[in-house]
C-alpha atoms as a printed R data frame, in Angstrom:
   type eleno elety resid chain resno      x        y       z
1  ATOM     1    CA   MET     A     1 69.477 -126.120 126.013
2  ATOM     2    CA   SER     A     2 68.703 -128.828 125.933
3  ATOM     3    CA   GLU     A     3 70.539 -132.093 125.408
4  ATOM     4    CA   ASN     A     4 69.912 -132.422 121.558
5  ATOM     5    CA   ALA     A     5 70.674 -128.245 120.797
6  ATOM     6    CA   HIS     A     6 73.218 -126.840 119.245
7  ATOM     7    CA   GLU     A     7 74.239 -123.349 118.030
8  ATOM     8    CA   LEU     A     8 76.236 -122.905 114.869
9  ATOM     9    CA   PRO     A     9 77.119 -119.228 113.239
10 ATOM    10    CA   ILE     A    10 75.279 -118.809 109.454
11 ATOM    11    CA   THR     A    11 78.319 -119.013 108.213
12 ATOM    12    CA   ASP     A    12 79.109 -123.002 109.357
13 ATOM    13    CA   VAL     A    13 75.236 -124.299 109.184
14 ATOM    14    CA   ARG     A    14 76.110 -122.959 104.554
15 ATOM    15    CA   ASP     A    15 78.620 -125.838 105.026
16 ATOM    16    CA   ARG     A    16 77.616 -127.857 105.771
17 ATOM    17    CA   LEU     A    17 73.037 -127.559 105.744
18 ATOM    18    CA   ALA     A    18 72.651 -130.961 104.605
19 ATOM    19    CA   ASP     A    19 74.058 -132.606 107.192
20 ATOM    20    CA   VAL     A    20 72.021 -130.211 109.516
21 ATOM    21    CA   VAL     A    21 69.080 -130.800 107.576
22 ATOM    22    CA   ASN     A    22 69.347 -134.656 108.524
23 ATOM    23    CA   ASP     A    23 70.852 -134.532 111.778
24 ATOM    24    CA   ALA     A    24 66.595 -132.200 112.381
25 ATOM    25    CA   ALA     A    25 65.209 -134.245 110.448
26 ATOM    26    CA   TYR     A    26 66.425 -138.046 112.064
27 ATOM    27    CA   GLY     A    27 67.928 -136.941 114.713
28 ATOM    28    CA   GLY     A    28 65.785 -134.383 116.072
29 ATOM    29    CA   GLN     A    29 68.807 -131.911 117.063
30 ATOM    30    CA   ILE     A    30 67.864 -128.116 117.206
31 ATOM    31    CA   THR     A    31 70.243 -126.652 115.325
32 ATOM    32    CA   TYR     A    32 70.184 -122.475 116.247
33 ATOM    33    CA   LEU     A    33 71.223 -120.589 114.075
34 ATOM    34    CA   THR     A    34 73.839 -117.441 115.296
35 ATOM    35    CA   ARG     A    35 74.955 -114.455 113.892
36 ATOM    36    CA   ARG     A    36 78.009 -112.042 116.187
37 ATOM    37    CA   GLY     A    37 76.663 -114.999 118.970
38 ATOM    38    CA   ARG     A    38 73.264 -113.859 118.664
39 ATOM    39    CA   ARG     A    39 70.851 -116.449 117.948
40 ATOM    40    CA   LEU     A    40 68.398 -116.015 114.915
41 ATOM    41    CA   ALA     A    41 66.601 -119.362 113.563
42 ATOM    42    CA   ALA     A    42 66.654 -122.869 114.680
43 ATOM    43    CA   ILE     A    43 66.696 -126.023 112.159
44 ATOM    44    CA   VAL     A    44 64.306 -127.930 113.713
45 ATOM    45    CA   SER     A    45 62.170 -131.350 112.645
46 ATOM    46    CA   VAL     A    46 58.999 -131.462 110.990
47 ATOM    47    CA   GLU     A    47 57.097 -132.654 113.700
48 ATOM    48    CA   THR     A    48 58.910 -130.548 116.704
49 ATOM    49    CA   ALA     A    49 57.614 -127.139 114.409
50 ATOM    50    CA   GLU     A    50 54.355 -128.609 114.282
51 ATOM    51    CA   ALA     A    51 54.013 -129.349 117.540
52 ATOM    52    CA   ALA     A    52 54.812 -126.267 118.221
53 ATOM    53    CA   GLU     A    53 51.992 -125.106 116.102
54 ATOM    54    CA   ARG     A    54 49.361 -127.154 117.859
55 ATOM    55    CA   TRP     A    55 50.427 -126.294 121.203
56 ATOM    56    CA   GLU     A    56 50.101 -122.712 120.147
57 ATOM    57    CA   ASP     A    57 46.680 -123.179 118.522
58 ATOM    58    CA   ALA     A    58 45.386 -124.470 121.893
59 ATOM    59    CA   GLN     A    59 47.264 -122.011 124.090
60 ATOM    60    CA   LEU     A    60 45.060 -119.421 122.027
61 ATOM    61    CA   GLY     A    61 42.032 -121.140 121.714
62 ATOM    62    CA   HIS     A    62 42.153 -121.753 125.150
63 ATOM    63    CA   LEU     A    63 42.304 -118.252 125.458
64 ATOM    64    CA   ALA     A    64 39.545 -117.230 123.382
65 ATOM    65    CA   ASP     A    65 37.354 -119.954 125.704
66 ATOM    66    CA   GLU     A    66 38.405 -117.589 128.572
67 ATOM    67    CA   ALA     A    67 37.589 -113.790 126.333
68 ATOM    68    CA   LEU     A    68 33.947 -115.325 125.849
69 ATOM    69    CA   ALA     A    69 33.545 -116.522 128.828
70 ATOM    70    CA   GLU     A    70 34.144 -113.417 130.510
71 ATOM    71    CA   MET     A    71 32.219 -111.445 128.075
72 ATOM    72    CA   THR     A    72 28.859 -113.866 128.433
73 ATOM    73    CA   ARG     A    73 30.250 -113.387 132.924
74 ATOM    74    CA   THR     A    74 29.896 -109.409 131.748
75 ATOM    75    CA   GLY     A    75 27.312 -108.950 129.762
76 ATOM    76    CA   GLU     A    76 29.464 -107.491 127.446
77 ATOM    77    CA   ARG     A    77 29.217 -107.557 123.697
78 ATOM    78    CA   PRO     A    78 31.354 -109.155 120.653
79 ATOM    79    CA   VAL     A    79 33.078 -106.595 118.541
80 ATOM    80    CA   SER     A    80 32.579 -106.991 115.016
81 ATOM    81    CA   LEU     A    81 35.437 -106.702 112.739
82 ATOM    82    CA   ASP     A    82 33.979 -104.186 110.601
83 ATOM    83    CA   GLU     A    83 34.266 -102.413 113.838
84 ATOM    84    CA   VAL     A    84 37.303 -102.271 114.395
85 ATOM    85    CA   ARG     A    85 38.174 -101.747 110.777
86 ATOM    86    CA   ARG     A    86 35.824  -98.336 110.584
87 ATOM    87    CA   GLU     A    87 37.380  -97.319 114.456
88 ATOM    88    CA   PHE     A    88 40.591  -97.199 113.209
89 ATOM    89    CA   THR     A    89 40.304  -96.446 109.557
90 ATOM    90    CA   LEU     A    90 41.509  -99.822 108.236
């Protein structure tokens, strides 16, 4: 766990929510919410959450580019959403 992260039981966070949110927003603190010692969720700053979303979008874009390049190399054609729906009766 990084230096700016810690864990708190959900029951403790209920009484300290405003402080935990402020610690995330202004101090970069990551707080993992636990129940019976198991991590269930995290409170992080907006900047941290948005950075994670940007990273995920970039990774998915990279995977899509790779798939398209592979399809171009092999001559495979894309499958439309309508075809998928028909095949799986969605």
